[in-house]
MMTF fields as JSON, N, C-alpha, C and O atoms, coordinates in Angstrom:
{
  "mmtfVersion": "1.0.0",
  "mmtfProducer": "UNKNOWN",
  "numBonds": 387,
  "numAtoms": 388,
  "numGroups": 97,
  "numChains": 1,
  "numModels": 1,
  "chainsPerModel": [1],
  "groupsPerChain": [97],
  "chainIdList": ["A"],
  "bondAtomList": [4, 2, 8, 6, 12, 10, 16, 14, 20, 18, 24, 22, 28, 26, 32, 30, 36, 34, 40, 38, 44, 42, 48, 46, 52, 50, 56, 54, 60, 58, 64, 62, 68, 66, 72, 70, 76, 74, 80, 78, 84, 82, 88, 86, 92, 90, 96, 94, 100, 98, 104, 102, 108, 106, 112, 110, 116, 114, 120, 118, 124, 122, 128, 126, 132, 130, 136, 134, 140, 138, 144, 142, 148, 146, 152, 150, 156, 154, 160, 158, 164, 162, 168, 166, 172, 170, 176, 174, 180, 178, 184, 182, 188, 186, 192, 190, 196, 194, 200, 198, 204, 202, 208, 206, 212, 210, 216, 214, 220, 218, 224, 222, 228, 226, 232, 230, 236, 234, 240, 238, 244, 242, 248, 246, 252, 250, 256, 254, 260, 258, 264, 262, 268, 266, 272, 270, 276, 274, 280, 278, 284, 282, 288, 286, 292, 290, 296, 294, 300, 298, 304, 302, 308, 306, 312, 310, 316, 314, 320, 318, 324, 322, 328, 326, 332, 330, 336, 334, 340, 338, 344, 342, 348, 346, 352, 350, 356, 354, 360, 358, 364, 362, 368, 366, 372, 370, 376, 374, 380, 378, 384, 382],
  "bondOrderList": [1, 1, 1, 1, 1, 1, 1, 1, 1, 1, 1, 1, 1, 1, 1, 1, 1, 1, 1, 1, 1, 1, 1, 1, 1, 1, 1, 1, 1, 1, 1, 1, 1, 1, 1, 1, 1, 1, 1, 1, 1, 1, 1, 1, 1, 1, 1, 1, 1, 1, 1, 1, 1, 1, 1, 1, 1, 1, 1, 1, 1, 1, 1, 1, 1, 1, 1, 1, 1, 1, 1, 1, 1, 1, 1, 1, 1, 1, 1, 1, 1, 1, 1, 1, 1, 1, 1, 1, 1, 1, 1, 1, 1, 1, 1, 1],
  "groupList": [{"groupName": "MET", "atomNameList": ["N", "CA", "C", "O"], "elementList": ["N", "C", "C", "O"], "formalChargeList": [0, 0, 0, 0], "bondAtomList": [1, 0, 2, 1, 3, 2], "bondOrderList": [1, 1, 2], "singleLetterCode": "M", "chemCompType": "L-PEPTIDE LINKING"}, {"groupName": "SER", "atomNameList": ["N", "CA", "C", "O"], "elementList": ["N", "C", "C", "O"], "formalChargeList": [0, 0, 0, 0], "bondAtomList": [1, 0, 2, 1, 3, 2], "bondOrderList": [1, 1, 2], "singleLetterCode": "S", "chemCompType": "L-PEPTIDE LINKING"}, {"groupName": "GLU", "atomNameList": ["N", "CA", "C", "O"], "elementList": ["N", "C", "C", "O"], "formalChargeList": [0, 0, 0, 0], "bondAtomList": [1, 0, 2, 1, 3, 2], "bondOrderList": [1, 1, 2], "singleLetterCode": "E", "chemCompType": "L-PEPTIDE LINKING"}, {"groupName": "PHE", "atomNameList": ["N", "CA", "C", "O"], "elementList": ["N", "C", "C", "O"], "formalChargeList": [0, 0, 0, 0], "bondAtomList": [1, 0, 2, 1, 3, 2], "bondOrderList": [1, 1, 2], "singleLetterCode": "F", "chemCompType": "L-PEPTIDE LINKING"}, {"groupName": "ALA", "atomNameList": ["N", "CA", "C", "O"], "elementList": ["N", "C", "C", "O"], "formalChargeList": [0, 0, 0, 0], "bondAtomList": [1, 0, 2, 1, 3, 2], "bondOrderList": [1, 1, 2], "singleLetterCode": "A", "chemCompType": "L-PEPTIDE LINKING"}, {"groupName": "ILE", "atomNameList": ["N", "CA", "C", "O"], "elementList": ["N", "C", "C", "O"], "formalChargeList": [0, 0, 0, 0], "bondAtomList": [1, 0, 2, 1, 3, 2], "bondOrderList": [1, 1, 2], "singleLetterCode": "I", "chemCompType": "L-PEPTIDE LINKING"}, {"groupName": "ARG", "atomNameList": ["N", "CA", "C", "O"], "elementList": ["N", "C", "C", "O"], "formalChargeList": [0, 0, 0, 0], "bondAtomList": [1, 0, 2, 1, 3, 2], "bondOrderList": [1, 1, 2], "singleLetterCode": "R", "chemCompType": "L-PEPTIDE LINKING"}, {"groupName": "LYS", "atomNameList": ["N", "CA", "C", "O"], "elementList": ["N", "C", "C", "O"], "formalChargeList": [0, 0, 0, 0], "bondAtomList": [1, 0, 2, 1, 3, 2], "bondOrderList": [1, 1, 2], "singleLetterCode": "K", "chemCompType": "L-PEPTIDE LINKING"}, {"groupName": "CYS", "atomNameList": ["N", "CA", "C", "O"], "elementList": ["N", "C", "C", "O"], "formalChargeList": [0, 0, 0, 0], "bondAtomList": [1, 0, 2, 1, 3, 2], "bondOrderList": [1, 1, 2], "singleLetterCode": "C", "chemCompType": "L-PEPTIDE LINKING"}, {"groupName": "LEU", "atomNameList": ["N", "CA", "C", "O"], "elementList": ["N", "C", "C", "O"], "formalChargeList": [0, 0, 0, 0], "bondAtomList": [1, 0, 2, 1, 3, 2], "bondOrderList": [1, 1, 2], "singleLetterCode": "L", "chemCompType": "L-PEPTIDE LINKING"}, {"groupName": "VAL", "atomNameList": ["N", "CA", "C", "O"], "elementList": ["N", "C", "C", "O"], "formalChargeList": [0, 0, 0, 0], "bondAtomList": [1, 0, 2, 1, 3, 2], "bondOrderList": [1, 1, 2], "singleLetterCode": "V", "chemCompType": "L-PEPTIDE LINKING"}, {"groupName": "TYR", "atomNameList": ["N", "CA", "C", "O"], "elementList": ["N", "C", "C", "O"], "formalChargeList": [0, 0, 0, 0], "bondAtomList": [1, 0, 2, 1, 3, 2], "bondOrderList": [1, 1, 2], "singleLetterCode": "Y", "chemCompType": "L-PEPTIDE LINKING"}, {"groupName": "ASP", "atomNameList": ["N", "CA", "C", "O"], "elementList": ["N", "C", "C", "O"], "formalChargeList": [0, 0, 0, 0], "bondAtomList": [1, 0, 2, 1, 3, 2], "bondOrderList": [1, 1, 2], "singleLetterCode": "D", "chemCompType": "L-PEPTIDE LINKING"}, {"groupName": "HIS", "atomNameList": ["N", "CA", "C", "O"], "elementList": ["N", "C", "C", "O"], "formalChargeList": [0, 0, 0, 0], "bondAtomList": [1, 0, 2, 1, 3, 2], "bondOrderList": [1, 1, 2], "singleLetterCode": "H", "chemCompType": "L-PEPTIDE LINKING"}, {"groupName": "GLY", "atomNameList": ["N", "CA", "C", "O"], "elementList": ["N", "C", "C", "O"], "formalChargeList": [0, 0, 0, 0], "bondAtomList": [1, 0, 2, 1, 3, 2], "bondOrderList": [1, 1, 2], "singleLetterCode": "G", "chemCompType": "PEPTIDE LINKING"}, {"groupName": "PRO", "atomNameList": ["N", "CA", "C", "O"], "elementList": ["N", "C", "C", "O"], "formalChargeList": [0, 0, 0, 0], "bondAtomList": [1, 0, 2, 1, 3, 2], "bondOrderList": [1, 1, 2], "singleLetterCode": "P", "chemCompType": "L-PEPTIDE LINKING"}, {"groupName": "THR", "atomNameList": ["N", "CA", "C", "O"], "elementList": ["N", "C", "C", "O"], "formalChargeList": [0, 0, 0, 0], "bondAtomList": [1, 0, 2, 1, 3, 2], "bondOrderList": [1, 1, 2], "singleLetterCode": "T", "chemCompType": "L-PEPTIDE LINKING"}, {"groupName": "GLN", "atomNameList": ["N", "CA", "C", "O"], "elementList": ["N", "C", "C", "O"], "formalChargeList": [0, 0, 0, 0], "bondAtomList": [1, 0, 2, 1, 3, 2], "bondOrderList": [1, 1, 2], "singleLetterCode": "Q", "chemCompType": "L-PEPTIDE LINKING"}],
  "groupTypeList": [0, 1, 2, 2, 3, 4, 2, 5, 6, 2, 7, 6, 8, 7, 3, 9, 7, 4, 10, 11, 12, 9, 4, 13, 14, 6, 15, 16, 4, 13, 10, 1, 7, 4, 12, 10, 4, 9, 6, 9, 14, 0, 12, 10, 14, 12, 6, 2, 14, 3, 12, 2, 3, 0, 4, 5, 10, 17, 11, 3, 12, 12, 9, 14, 8, 5, 6, 16, 8, 17, 1, 14, 4, 2, 14, 11, 6, 2, 11, 14, 12, 9, 6, 5, 16, 14, 17, 14, 10, 12, 7, 10, 2, 2, 1, 4, 6],
  "groupIdList": [1, 2, 3, 4, 5, 6, 7, 8, 9, 10, 11, 12, 13, 14, 15, 16, 17, 18, 19, 20, 21, 22, 23, 24, 25, 26, 27, 28, 29, 30, 31, 32, 33, 34, 35, 36, 37, 38, 39, 40, 41, 42, 43, 44, 45, 46, 47, 48, 49, 50, 51, 52, 53, 54, 55, 56, 57, 58, 59, 60, 61, 62, 63, 64, 65, 66, 67, 68, 69, 70, 71, 72, 73, 74, 75, 76, 77, 78, 79, 80, 81, 82, 83, 84, 85, 86, 87, 88, 89, 90, 91, 92, 93, 94, 95, 96, 97],
  "secStructList": [7, 7, 2, 2, 2, 2, 2, 2, 2, 2, 2, 2, 2, 2, 2, 2, 2, 2, 2, 2, 2, 2, 6, 6, 6, 7, 6, 6, 7, 3, 3, 3, 2, 2, 2, 2, 2, 2, 2, 2, 6, 7, 7, 6, 6, 1, 2, 2, 2, 2, 2, 2, 2, 2, 2, 2, 2, 2, 2, 2, 2, 2, 6, 6, 1, 3, 3, 3, 3, 3, 7, 1, 1, 6, 6, 7, 6, 6, 1, 3, 3, 3, 3, 3, 7, 2, 2, 2, 2, 2, 2, 2, 2, 2, 2, 2, 7],
  "xCoordList": [115.01, 113.843, 114.521, 115.673, 113.825, 114.256, 114.155, 113.386, 115.064, 114.917, 113.648, 113.12, 113.157, 111.895, 110.711, 109.838, 110.732, 109.678, 109.903, 108.945, 111.217, 111.466, 110.903, 110.221, 111.081, 110.662, 109.0, 108.395, 108.443, 106.996, 106.389, 105.359, 107.119, 106.909, 106.998, 106.171, 108.122, 108.358, 107.383, 107.096, 106.817, 105.853, 104.53, 103.862, 104.132, 102.953, 102.972, 101.972, 104.113, 104.219, 104.114, 103.466, 104.702, 104.534, 103.153, 102.628, 102.524, 101.174, 100.156, 99.387, 100.265, 99.307, 99.614, 98.681, 100.859, 101.33, 100.878, 100.519, 100.882, 100.415, 98.936, 98.495, 98.229, 96.713, 96.46, 95.661, 97.088, 97.01, 97.253, 96.451, 98.392, 98.732, 97.888, 97.514, 97.572, 96.534, 95.141, 94.425, 94.695, 93.536, 93.619, 92.653, 94.691, 95.156, 94.687, 94.135, 94.992, 94.527, 93.061, 92.704, 92.149, 90.884, 90.131, 90.144, 89.506, 88.776, 87.534, 87.013, 87.154, 86.175, 86.512, 85.683, 87.719, 88.336, 88.542, 89.095, 87.994, 88.333, 89.585, 89.861, 90.454, 91.569, 91.669, 91.247, 92.152, 92.176, 93.249, 94.407, 92.908, 94.067, 95.168, 96.327, 94.877, 95.921, 96.888, 98.106, 96.333, 97.22, 98.141, 99.283, 97.579, 98.43, 99.547, 100.722, 99.085, 100.137, 101.233, 102.401, 100.829, 101.749, 102.69, 103.868, 102.242, 103.078, 104.025, 105.152, 103.771, 104.529, 105.528, 106.517, 105.327, 106.174, 105.89, 106.704, 104.669, 104.339, 103.788, 102.989, 104.119, 103.611, 102.518, 102.766, 101.194, 100.097, 99.607, 98.541, 100.203, 99.986, 100.242, 99.582, 101.168, 101.449, 100.744, 100.551, 100.437, 99.849, 100.456, 99.803, 101.736, 102.525, 102.396, 102.068, 102.683, 102.558, 101.207, 101.038, 100.249, 98.806, 98.437, 97.923, 98.736, 98.467, 99.231, 98.679, 100.342, 101.155, 100.528, 100.349, 100.147, 99.362, 97.903, 97.471, 97.299, 95.986, 96.046, 95.149, 97.21, 97.591, 97.68, 97.201, 98.273, 98.539, 97.155, 96.823, 96.4, 95.06, 94.208, 93.523, 94.284, 93.554, 93.974, 93.154, 95.421, 95.912, 95.268, 94.813, 95.296, 94.862, 93.428, 92.88, 92.709, 91.185, 90.886, 90.098, 91.517, 91.267, 91.626, 90.954, 92.562, 93.015, 92.027, 92.068, 91.141, 90.263, 90.967, 90.437, 92.143, 92.882, 92.243, 92.225, 91.821, 91.194, 89.993, 89.808, 89.073, 87.872, 88.038, 88.427, 87.708, 87.621, 86.313, 85.334, 86.177, 84.906, 84.657, 85.335, 83.608, 83.38, 82.746, 81.919, 83.288, 82.678, 82.567, 83.49, 81.418, 81.109, 80.705, 80.032, 81.089, 80.514, 80.838, 81.951, 79.732, 79.73, 80.747, 80.741, 81.617, 82.532, 83.848, 84.731, 84.07, 85.4, 86.207, 86.391, 86.653, 87.33, 88.607, 89.047, 89.235, 90.438, 90.164, 91.087, 89.0, 88.813, 88.123, 87.398, 88.317, 87.58, 88.535, 89.752, 87.974, 88.763, 88.984, 88.5, 89.794, 90.094, 89.732, 89.834, 89.317, 89.229, 90.165, 90.186, 90.904, 91.676, 90.638, 89.919, 90.649, 89.728, 90.303, 91.438, 89.669, 90.255, 91.341, 92.337, 91.14, 92.239, 93.478, 94.572, 93.3, 94.533, 95.019, 96.247, 94.455, 94.938, 95.741, 96.861, 95.383, 95.886, 97.346, 98.396, 97.209, 98.429, 99.54, 100.704, 99.208, 100.225, 100.786, 101.989, 99.813, 100.238, 101.214, 102.17, 100.844, 101.709, 103.106, 104.105, 103.137, 104.538, 105.255, 106.464, 104.685, 105.343, 106.032, 106.981, 105.444, 106.057, 107.476, 108.029],
  "yCoordList": [263.292, 262.369, 260.978, 260.734, 260.161, 258.906, 257.982, 258.163, 256.941, 255.908, 255.177, 254.848, 254.925, 254.208, 255.043, 254.513, 256.383, 257.269, 257.433, 257.568, 257.427, 257.503, 256.294, 256.4, 255.158, 253.834, 253.927, 253.615, 254.347, 254.52, 255.409, 255.121, 256.581, 257.527, 256.917, 257.089, 256.157, 255.487, 254.4, 254.26, 253.579, 252.661, 253.328, 252.814, 254.496, 255.177, 255.609, 255.414, 256.239, 256.742, 255.589, 255.704, 254.45, 253.353, 252.756, 252.196, 252.852, 252.217, 253.071, 252.526, 254.371, 255.221, 255.057, 255.072, 254.894, 254.786, 253.472, 253.375, 252.451, 251.025, 251.137, 250.717, 251.665, 251.879, 252.548, 252.058, 253.686, 254.546, 253.704, 253.72, 252.967, 252.146, 251.064, 250.791, 250.376, 249.173, 249.638, 248.859, 250.922, 251.403, 252.266, 252.954, 252.231, 252.938, 254.412, 254.994, 254.981, 256.377, 256.742, 257.919, 255.655, 255.953, 255.801, 254.712, 256.802, 256.686, 255.756, 255.413, 255.411, 254.42, 252.889, 252.014, 252.712, 251.301, 250.791, 251.444, 249.486, 248.77, 248.093, 247.461, 248.082, 247.446, 246.55, 246.94, 245.405, 244.335, 244.657, 244.848, 244.728, 244.993, 243.967, 244.306, 242.723, 241.672, 242.042, 241.938, 242.466, 242.951, 244.116, 244.178, 245.116, 246.171, 245.659, 246.004, 244.802, 244.235, 243.555, 243.684, 242.727, 241.974, 242.82, 242.475, 243.962, 245.009, 245.538, 245.74, 245.841, 246.434, 245.455, 245.891, 244.13, 243.159, 242.877, 242.26, 243.354, 243.21, 241.828, 241.377, 241.113, 239.921, 240.121, 240.262, 240.137, 240.306, 239.039, 239.016, 238.04, 236.648, 236.551, 235.746, 237.318, 237.28, 238.632, 239.651, 238.595, 239.521, 240.885, 241.85, 240.954, 242.258, 242.951, 244.13, 242.116, 242.633, 243.155, 244.177, 242.368, 242.699, 244.073, 245.035, 244.043, 245.297, 246.467, 247.567, 246.32, 247.543, 247.891, 249.081, 246.916, 247.249, 247.954, 248.855, 247.507, 248.107, 249.481, 250.311, 249.691, 251.082, 252.0, 253.134, 251.526, 252.596, 252.781, 253.841, 251.701, 251.652, 252.796, 253.652, 252.755, 253.577, 255.029, 255.944, 255.234, 256.48, 257.254, 258.396, 256.501, 257.197, 257.256, 258.14, 256.342, 256.402, 257.725, 258.548, 257.891, 259.019, 260.29, 261.292, 260.348, 261.521, 261.794, 262.821, 260.719, 260.967, 260.651, 261.024, 259.974, 259.682, 258.212, 258.004, 257.395, 256.177, 255.874, 256.44, 254.973, 254.568, 252.973, 252.329, 252.483, 251.026, 250.604, 251.283, 249.519, 248.948, 247.566, 246.581, 247.547, 246.388, 245.314, 245.586, 244.174, 242.964, 241.82, 241.568, 241.049, 240.04, 240.614, 241.644, 239.985, 240.222, 241.711, 242.205, 242.378, 243.807, 243.992, 243.245, 244.991, 245.298, 244.785, 245.169, 243.954, 243.291, 244.04, 243.579, 245.184, 246.117, 245.521, 245.997, 244.549, 243.971, 243.16, 242.877, 242.864, 242.214, 243.088, 244.001, 242.848, 243.547, 244.538, 244.351, 245.577, 246.403, 247.827, 248.291, 248.454, 249.877, 250.615, 250.034, 251.859, 252.902, 254.013, 254.477, 254.428, 255.636, 256.885, 256.817, 257.963, 259.109, 260.127, 259.92, 261.09, 262.184, 262.948, 263.407, 263.061, 263.574, 262.848, 263.412, 261.462, 260.485, 260.557, 260.582, 260.592, 260.787, 262.021, 261.939, 263.183, 264.47, 264.334, 264.818, 263.68, 263.52, 262.742, 263.133, 261.638, 260.849, 261.591, 261.555, 262.357, 263.028, 264.408, 264.785, 264.964, 266.077, 265.602, 266.279, 264.351, 263.932, 263.444, 263.244, 263.224, 262.774, 263.939, 263.812, 264.982, 266.239, 266.699, 267.651],
  "zCoordList": [-44.856, -45.081, -44.719, -45.077, -44.06, -43.522, -44.768, -45.712, -44.627, -45.848, -45.922, -46.984, -44.701, -44.782, -45.381, -46.068, -45.08, -45.687, -47.147, -47.908, -47.595, -49.117, -49.659, -50.678, -49.137, -49.691, -49.811, -50.837, -48.746, -48.835, -49.856, -50.465, -50.032, -51.099, -52.456, -53.352, -52.532, -53.846, -54.193, -55.382, -53.254, -53.416, -53.856, -54.753, -53.22, -53.51, -54.884, -55.576, -55.415, -56.781, -57.663, -58.704, -57.352, -58.466, -58.306, -59.268, -57.108, -57.011, -57.995, -58.788, -57.83, -58.66, -60.051, -60.854, -60.468, -61.87, -62.408, -63.581, -61.587, -61.893, -62.223, -63.293, -61.365, -61.535, -62.755, -63.552, -63.013, -64.186, -65.463, -66.396, -65.469, -66.669, -67.025, -68.165, -65.819, -66.129, -66.544, -67.173, -66.214, -66.63, -67.945, -68.277, -68.639, -69.703, -69.647, -70.582, -68.356, -68.087, -68.113, -68.155, -68.084, -68.159, -66.835, -66.262, -66.351, -65.083, -64.945, -63.883, -66.193, -66.074, -65.979, -65.728, -66.192, -66.352, -64.862, -63.977, -64.728, -63.446, -63.418, -64.437, -62.427, -62.275, -61.208, -60.119, -61.301, -60.303, -59.242, -59.614, -57.913, -56.879, -57.018, -56.775, -57.397, -57.526, -58.666, -58.519, -59.78, -60.819, -60.482, -60.938, -59.608, -59.126, -58.253, -58.379, -57.35, -56.43, -57.122, -56.754, -58.264, -58.964, -59.709, -59.792, -60.29, -61.042, -60.144, -60.599, -58.802, -57.854, -57.287, -56.698, -57.43, -56.893, -55.424, -54.738, -54.914, -53.505, -53.239, -54.059, -52.201, -51.933, -50.951, -49.753, -51.48, -50.469, -50.022, -49.408, -50.231, -49.692, -48.246, -47.588, -47.663, -46.355, -45.565, -46.229, -44.37, -43.698, -43.811, -44.208, -43.451, -43.629, -45.009, -45.14, -46.011, -47.342, -47.736, -48.402, -47.269, -47.545, -46.768, -47.339, -45.521, -44.844, -45.466, -45.501, -45.91, -46.448, -47.697, -47.957, -48.563, -49.798, -49.512, -50.231, -48.539, -48.206, -47.615, -47.763, -46.9, -46.457, -47.577, -47.543, -48.532, -49.896, -50.593, -51.123, -50.549, -51.353, -50.372, -50.933, -49.178, -48.299, -48.365, -48.292, -48.52, -48.65, -49.94, -49.867, -51.08, -52.368, -52.395, -53.053, -51.698, -51.512, -50.782, -51.247, -49.672, -48.863, -49.596, -49.354, -50.42, -51.119, -52.379, -53.057, -52.582, -53.874, -55.246, -56.292, -55.244, -56.441, -56.984, -58.197, -56.223, -56.659, -55.927, -54.85, -56.418, -55.725, -55.73, -56.704, -54.583, -54.438, -54.911, -54.601, -55.656, -56.017, -55.37, -55.664, -54.437, -53.789, -54.897, -55.767, -54.659, -55.313, -54.41, -53.636, -54.455, -53.57, -52.287, -52.269, -51.142, -49.831, -49.584, -49.76, -49.152, -48.681, -47.551, -46.572, -47.694, -46.651, -46.783, -46.015, -47.68, -47.782, -48.869, -49.995, -48.455, -49.422, -49.972, -51.019, -49.389, -49.804, -51.192, -51.956, -51.407, -52.754, -53.705, -53.31, -54.906, -55.975, -56.647, -56.63, -57.231, -58.126, -57.607, -56.575, -58.483, -58.176, -59.44, -60.52, -59.366, -60.459, -60.109, -58.969, -61.024, -60.857, -61.256, -62.253, -60.41, -60.524, -61.572, -62.002, -61.96, -62.767, -61.951, -62.511, -60.715, -59.76, -59.828, -59.857, -59.858, -59.751, -61.162, -61.238, -62.16, -63.716, -63.655, -64.16, -63.123, -63.156, -62.388, -62.811, -61.337, -60.359, -60.983, -60.889, -61.625, -62.512, -63.641, -63.9, -64.411, -65.572, -65.106, -65.784, -64.027, -63.552, -63.194, -63.436, -62.579, -62.0, -63.276, -63.16, -64.472, -65.553, -66.346, -67.121, -66.044, -66.845, -66.377, -66.928]
}
């Protein structure tokens, strides 16, 4: 496994865990994307960091582990909140075993 791939996997694991922690494991809780990025130490202020962060969001959204909640202008998925799904909770709790 390449070092770059290992780094991506590590960030993905930390991302889902951060969403889980911030939501206190509750699928009904909304979590701010900014809080998740802060917890991961990702700089979403620059384009590269932002794109990397949104790629992780999209990855877990596609898997059904999180849902993005739009707020404000329709279609601006980069703003607003996330919710962890039951499937996302299971994934985090399985990896903790």
